[in-house]
N, C-alpha and C positions, 0 to 999 in steps of 0.2 A: 136804357135808350136816352138819345140825347134829348128828344121832345118832352121828357117827364118834367113836369113843373118844379121849381125850386125847392118848395117845401116837401116834396117827396124824394129828394136826392139821398138823403141819409138813410132812408128805408130801403132804398135801392142797393145802396152798398152793404148795408147790413145783410139783406137778403143773399148776398153772394155765399154767404156761409151754408145755404141749402144746397149748393151745386155739388154733385157728386164728381167722382175721378172723371177726368178728361182735359181736354185742350180748350182753354178759352182765350179770348182776345179781348182786353179791355183798354178802351181809349178814354181819356177825360181830357178836359179843357179847363182846369181848374187856374183859378186867379185870384190874387190878394185884392182885398176892397180898396182900391185906389181911384183917383180921378181918371187916370188913364184907362183902368180896367172898364171904369162905369161909362166910358164912351162908347164901348162895344154894345152892339144892340141886344146881345144875350149876356149882359153882365150878371144878371141875378143868377142865372144858372152857372156860370163859372165861378161866382162867389159861393154859391151853394155846395159845388162840387169841392172847392178848397176846404171850407169848413166841415164837411162830411168826411174828407179823406184825413183830415186832422183830428178827428173824434177818435177817442181811445178805443172804444169797441171796434170801429171800422178798422183801425189798425191792427188790433188783435186778428180780425177775420182775415185780412190781408196777408198777415204773417204765416197764416196756413196754405198759402199759394207759394209755388215755386217758379219765379220767373224763367223764362228761356229766351235764348237768342233766336234770330229768324234761321241761323245755321242748324241750330239743334232741331228747330222744327222741320226744316227742309229734310234733314237726315232720318227724321222719324216717319216721314211719309213715304 
């Protein structure tokens, strides 16, 4: 959830490993820690997403998922 505090972002992404089979939609707005990024009101959340998504264990969890195109989703419905 986007309103999750920055310090809880890593745990959120790690918890994705608990999801069972199904179709999931993940949106993130990660950003590198730059002066430009810190001009955004939600910069801390964006940086937390960047660091969480760069974490080796999160990358391992995400490697278990299989991205689909919107065409594939439409055809499956």
